[in-house]
N, C-alpha and C positions, 0 to 999 in steps of 0.2 A: 518432620517430613512424612507425608502420607504414605501408607503401605502400597497404595495403588492410585495412579493418576487418572484424570479424566480422559486423557488420550489412550491409556491402556484399556479403559472401559469401552471407549469407542471402538478400539481395535477388536476387543472381544465381541462386541455387538456385531461388528461386520463379519467376523468369523462365524458367529451364530446365526447370521442372516436376520438380525433383528433391526428394525428401523426405530431408532430412539431419537426423541427430540432433545434439544439442548438442555431443557429442564430435567428430563429423565436421566440424561448422562450425568448431570451434576448430582441428582438425588442418588443414583446407583453408585456413583463414585464414593459418596459419603458413607453409604450403607456398607459397601464392600470394604472400605477402609476400616470401618468399625469392626466388622467381622474378622478381618485379617489381623487387626491389633489384638483382639481377644484370643484368637488362635495362637498368636505369638506369645502372649502372656501365659497361656496354658502350657504351651510347649516348654517354656522356661521353667515351670514348676516341676514338670515330670522328671523324676530322678532316674538315673541310669540303672540303679540297683533294684528298681521296681519292675517286675515282669509285666508286660502288657496283658490285660485281661478284659473280658466283657462283663465279668461279675466278680465282686470282691470276695464272695463266699465260694468255697469249693462245692461244685455241683456233682453229685454222684447219683446214679440211678439205684434206688433201693429195690431190690428184688429178692424173692425167695428162691431157694434152689428148685429146679425143675425136677420134680419127682413123679414118676409115672405110677398111678394107682389104678386098679381095675375099676371100670365103670359098670353100669347096669347092663345086663343082657337084654335083648329085646323082650324076652318073656317076663323078666322082672319089671321092666318099664311099663309094660302093658297090663301087668297083674292087677293093679289098682284102678285102671282106667274104667270109666262107666261103660264104655262101648269100644270095641275094636273089631276091625275086619281085615283079613289078609295080612296080619302082622303090622297093622297101622292103627293109629288113633282114629276113631270114627267120630265125626262132629256133625251137628245139625247143618243141613243145607241152608245157605243164605242167599238172598237176592235172586232166588228162583233159578240158579245156575244148575245145569245138569252135570253130573259127575263124569 
């Protein structure tokens, strides 16, 4: 016995506001029956003692501890710069833009 009948497919098509021809109803009834049969066979295999999961491997986020360390002071950062102005890196002007 099929998992879904042609009449049920026609009913679903009406609910979905799809205009299907008789040939399409027959085709979709066969396809949906095949899909539902496969789903039923997969559901029969699933064991109750196996927890549902999206990934068979445990997924954990590997991170290092967040340790605050001191950074460079503005003076240290600018000490090796080729050019600086008013506590900032000075770079050559590009595209003729005014500062």
